[in-house]
PASEBA-1860 file (N, C-alpha, C; in nm, 3 decimals):
! residues 85
1> MSRSQQRH> 11.005/12.281/14.681/10.923/12.178/14.624/10.883/12.209/14.481 ~ 10.868/12.331/14.452/10.824/12.366/14.318/10.930/12.331/14.214 ~ 11.056/12.333/14.252/11.162/12.299/14.158/11.154/12.153/14.116 ~ 11.131/12.065/14.210/11.126/11.923/14.175/11.006/11.894/14.086 ~ 10.895/11.960/14.109/10.778/11.940/14.024/10.805/11.993/13.883 ~ 10.873/12.107/13.873/10.904/12.162/13.741/10.999/12.069/13.665 ~ 11.096/12.015/13.735/11.190/11.923/13.672/11.117/11.798/13.623 ~ 11.028/11.751/13.706/10.952/11.631/13.669/10.864/11.659/13.547
9> QKREKEKQ> 10.800/11.775/13.544/10.715/11.811/13.430/10.799/11.824/13.302 ~ 10.917/11.883/13.314/11.004/11.896/13.197/11.045/11.759/13.145 ~ 11.078/11.670/13.235/11.117/11.534/13.194/11.000/11.462/13.125 ~ 10.882/11.478/13.180/10.765/11.413/13.123/10.735/11.470/12.984 ~ 10.745/11.601/12.968/10.722/11.662/12.838/10.826/11.614/12.737 ~ 10.950/11.604/12.780/11.055/11.557/12.691/11.031/11.410/12.650 ~ 10.987/11.328/12.744/10.953/11.190/12.713/10.839/11.183/12.610 ~ 10.739/11.270/12.629/10.626/11.273/12.536/10.671/11.317/12.396
17> RIQHRQEK> 10.760/11.416/12.390/10.812/11.463/12.261/10.887/11.351/12.190 ~ 10.971/11.282/12.263/11.049/11.172/12.204/10.956/11.061/12.155 ~ 10.857/11.027/12.234/10.762/10.923/12.196/10.683/10.966/12.071 ~ 10.643/11.092/12.066/10.569/11.144/11.952/10.655/11.137/11.826 ~ 10.781/11.174/11.835/10.873/11.168/11.721/10.888/11.025/11.672 ~ 10.901/10.930/11.764/10.916/10.790/11.727/10.790/10.739/11.656 ~ 10.673/10.774/11.709/10.548/10.732/11.645/10.536/10.792/11.505 ~ 10.575/10.917/11.493/10.568/10.985/11.364/10.664/10.918/11.264
25> AEKMQERK> 10.783/10.881/11.308/10.879/10.815/11.220/10.828/10.676/11.178 ~ 10.763/10.605/11.270/10.707/10.474/11.237/10.596/10.487/11.133 ~ 10.509/10.587/11.149/10.402/10.610/11.052/10.459/10.644/10.915 ~ 10.564/10.723/10.913/10.626/10.762/10.787/10.686/10.640/10.717 ~ 10.751/10.552/10.793/10.807/10.431/10.735/10.697/10.340/10.680 ~ 10.586/10.331/10.752/10.474/10.249/10.707/10.415/10.303/10.577 ~ 10.401/10.434/10.569/10.349/10.495/10.446/10.442/10.471/10.329 ~ 10.572/10.480/10.352/10.669/10.454/10.245/10.662/10.309/10.199
33> ANAQKGKN> 10.644/10.218/10.292/10.638/10.076/10.258/10.512/10.043/10.178 ~ 10.403/10.112/10.204/10.276/10.085/10.138/10.245/10.185/10.027 ~ 10.347/10.251/9.975/10.325/10.354/9.873/10.272/10.292/9.744 ~ 10.178/10.361/9.679/10.120/10.316/9.553/10.201/10.365/9.434 ~ 10.281/10.465/9.454/10.357/10.523/9.344/10.466/10.426/9.300 ~ 10.481/10.415/9.170/10.587/10.330/9.117/10.542/10.190/9.083 ~ 10.416/10.158/9.107/10.368/10.025/9.070/10.339/10.022/8.921 ~ 10.343/9.902/8.864/10.318/9.893/8.721/10.170/9.903/8.690
41> LDDMLAFL> 10.138/9.917/8.564/10.002/9.942/8.520/9.909/9.825/8.551 ~ 9.958/9.703/8.541/9.875/9.586/8.567/9.824/9.582/8.710 ~ 9.901/9.632/8.804/9.858/9.634/8.944/9.752/9.739/8.970 ~ 9.744/9.840/8.884/9.650/9.949/8.907/9.519/9.932/8.832 ~ 9.511/9.835/8.740/9.390/9.817/8.661/9.281/9.745/8.740 ~ 9.157/9.780/8.710/9.042/9.712/8.768/8.947/9.679/8.653 ~ 8.877/9.567/8.664/8.788/9.520/8.560/8.649/9.500/8.617 ~ 8.550/9.505/8.530/8.412/9.476/8.569/8.378/9.334/8.531
49> DENGNLTT> 8.315/9.260/8.622/8.270/9.127/8.587/8.130/9.133/8.528 ~ 8.071/9.018/8.498/7.941/9.016/8.434/7.830/9.070/8.523 ~ 7.853/9.077/8.653/7.753/9.131/8.746/7.772/9.280/8.773 ~ 7.877/9.339/8.716/7.902/9.481/8.736/7.989/9.511/8.857 ~ 8.052/9.410/8.915/8.139/9.430/9.031/8.282/9.449/8.984 ~ 8.359/9.529/9.058/8.499/9.550/9.026/8.583/9.431/9.070 ~ 8.673/9.386/8.983/8.764/9.278/9.016/8.903/9.314/8.965 ~ 9.002/9.240/9.009/9.138/9.262/8.962/9.175/9.163/8.853
57> TPPDAIKH> 9.093/9.064/8.829/9.122/8.967/8.724/9.054/9.008/8.595 ~ 9.124/8.998/8.482/9.063/9.037/8.355/8.956/8.937/8.312 ~ 8.856/8.984/8.238/8.751/8.893/8.192/8.804/8.802/8.083 ~ 8.739/8.689/8.065/8.779/8.596/7.960/8.744/8.656/7.825 ~ 8.836/8.646/7.730/8.812/8.701/7.598/8.710/8.618/7.522 ~ 8.699/8.491/7.556/8.605/8.403/7.486/8.461/8.437/7.523 ~ 8.437/8.467/7.647/8.302/8.498/7.693/8.249/8.627/7.632 ~ 8.334/8.725/7.620/8.290/8.857/7.577/8.331/8.880/7.433
65> TPRQQDGQ> 8.237/8.864/7.342/8.262/8.894/7.203/8.183/9.019/7.168 ~ 8.234/9.101/7.079/8.161/9.223/7.044/8.029/9.191/6.976 ~ 7.930/9.269/7.007/7.798/9.249/6.948/7.796/9.299/6.804 ~ 7.726/9.226/6.721/7.707/9.272/6.584/7.565/9.324/6.573 ~ 7.552/9.437/6.510/7.422/9.502/6.501/7.358/9.466/6.368 ~ 7.290/9.354/6.364/7.216/9.309/6.246/7.301/9.313/6.120 ~ 7.424/9.275/6.128/7.509/9.269/6.011/7.565/9.403/5.968 ~ 7.537/9.508/6.039/7.589/9.640/6.003/7.708/9.670/6.092
73> DGAQKQVD> 7.805/9.737/6.034/7.921/9.776/6.111/7.915/9.921/6.155 ~ 7.794/9.976/6.157/7.777/10.111/6.204/7.784/10.214/6.092 ~ 7.830/10.175/5.975/7.839/10.269/5.864/7.719/10.248/5.772 ~ 7.674/10.353/5.712/7.564/10.343/5.618/7.617/10.285/5.487 ~ 7.550/10.184/5.436/7.589/10.126/5.309/7.516/10.200/5.198 ~ 7.589/10.229/5.093/7.528/10.294/4.977/7.487/10.187/4.879 ~ 7.367/10.198/4.830/7.316/10.102/4.735/7.345/10.154/4.594 ~ 7.413/10.072/4.515/7.442/10.111/4.378/7.323/10.078/4.291
81> TGSKH> 7.263/10.181/4.231/7.145/10.161/4.148/7.182/10.127/4.004 ~ 7.306/10.141/3.970/7.350/10.106/3.837/7.332/10.216/3.735 ~ 7.277/10.326/3.771/7.258/10.435/3.674/7.378/10.527/3.679 ~ 7.420/10.568/3.560/7.534/10.662/3.550/7.482/10.797/3.509 ~ 7.538/10.901/3.559/7.496/11.037/3.525/7.585/11.098/3.423
END
């Protein structure tokens, strides 16, 4: 009797190994299909909307204009006093 039980256990283990290999191969195929590598830059970019949330659509260029700081462009203006040294 012990021989038939051993044979049955071996068959069951072999079935489990085969099933595990198949599941592993399916997972590998799924990962390959959903791979992020090789996508272009536009697909990987994310933008912030006016509320601070991430979106995939770029903001409108008309809505967002650069702020001007009281007519200054960030550089110190030198005042010419007209005196020569």
